[in-house]
C-alpha positions in Angstrom: 0.3 0.2 -0.1 1.0 3.3 -1.2 1.8 5.8 2.0 2.2 9.6 1.3 3.3 12.0 4.0 2.8 15.9 3.9 3.4 19.1 5.9 0.8 21.2 5.9 0.8 24.7 7.8 -1.8 27.5 8.6 -0.8 31.0 9.1 -3.4 32.6 11.2 -3.6 35.7 13.2 -6.2 36.9 16.6 -8.0 38.8 14.4 -9.3 35.7 12.5 -7.5 36.2 9.3 -6.3 33.2 7.6 -3.3 33.1 4.8 -4.1 30.2 2.6 -2.6 29.6 -0.9 -4.8 30.2 -4.3 -3.6 27.5 -7.0 -5.5 28.1 -9.6 -3.1 30.0 -12.0 -0.5 27.0 -11.6 -2.6 24.0 -10.6 -5.6 23.3 -12.9 -8.6 21.9 -11.0 -6.8 23.4 -7.6 -8.5 26.0 -6.5 -6.9 26.8 -3.3 -5.3 25.2 -0.2 -3.2 25.1 2.7 0.7 26.1 2.3 3.1 22.9 2.4 3.8 19.6 0.4 5.3 16.2 0.5 8.1 14.6 2.8 10.9 13.9 1.1 13.6 11.0 1.7 15.4 12.1 4.9 13.4 14.7 6.1 11.2 15.0 9.1 7.9 16.7 9.0 9.8 20.1 10.5 12.2 20.1 7.9 9.5 19.4 5.3 7.6 22.8 6.2 10.3 24.9 7.1 11.5 24.0 3.4 8.2 24.2 1.5 7.1 27.5 3.1 10.8 28.9 2.0 9.8 27.2 -1.7 6.8 28.6 -1.7 6.5 32.4 -0.1 10.4 33.3 0.4 10.1 33.3 4.1 12.3 31.7 6.5 10.1 30.0 8.9 11.1 29.7 12.5 8.3 30.2 14.9 5.4 27.4 14.7 4.4 24.9 16.4 3.0 21.5 15.6 -0.9 21.5 15.9 -1.8 18.1 15.3 -1.1 14.4 12.9 -4.0 13.5 10.7 -3.9 9.9 9.5 -6.5 9.0 6.5 -6.7 5.5 5.8 -7.8 5.0 2.1 -8.2 1.2 -0.1 -5.4 2.8 -2.1 -3.5 4.7 0.3 -3.0 5.8 3.2 -2.4 9.6 4.1 -0.7 11.2 7.1 -0.6 14.6 7.6 1.5 16.7 10.0 -0.3 20.2 10.3 1.1 23.0 11.5 0.6 26.5 12.8 2.0 30.0 12.4 1.3 33.9 13.5 0.6 35.9 10.2 3.6 36.9 8.5 4.3 40.3 7.3 2.2 40.0 4.1 5.0 42.9 2.2 7.5 39.8 3.2 6.1 37.2 1.0 7.3 36.5 -2.1 5.1 34.3 -3.9 6.6 31.7 -6.1 3.8 29.0 -6.2 0.1 30.4 -6.6 -0.8 33.5 -4.4 -0.6 34.1 -1.1 -4.7 34.9 -0.5 -5.5 36.7 3.0 -9.2 36.4 4.1 -11.2 36.3 7.2 -11.7 32.3 8.5 -15.7 33.0 8.8 -15.6 32.8 4.6 -13.7 29.4 4.2 -16.8 28.0 3.7 -17.6 29.8 0.7 -14.1 29.4 -0.6 -13.3 26.5 -2.7 -11.2 24.8 -0.4 -10.8 20.8 0.0 -13.8 19.7 2.9 -10.1 18.5 4.9 -8.7 21.5 4.8 -11.6 23.3 5.6 -12.0 20.7 8.8 -8.6 21.9 9.5 -9.3 25.7 9.4 -12.1 25.1 11.7 -10.3 22.9 14.4 -7.3 25.1 14.7 -9.4 28.6 14.8 -12.4 27.2 17.1 -9.4 25.5 19.5 
């Protein structure tokens, strides 16, 4: 069985703003999602999220924490997600290399074309 391992991150602030990735310009069929990506051989989840944030946002991620590990078992593949959170970066510091940063109030998440998994993760983080 195939096992897919990914690290994802949600940036948010105390006002309820969240930063997600607008993928419409570079991933056909994918609209919005959390920043992050696949864990490469030899990496741990923390190394992955640091690398992915640097690649996607040009930010040196230092202050972040693990929110939870999410395991999704399927017939064809098992998915393991390490979900991290961090304070909102300064928007002017972001140089997005994959897609565009999308800043919104978390109250509008239900109206954004996000996967149900990402909507659930965002809701759980904001309400914790």
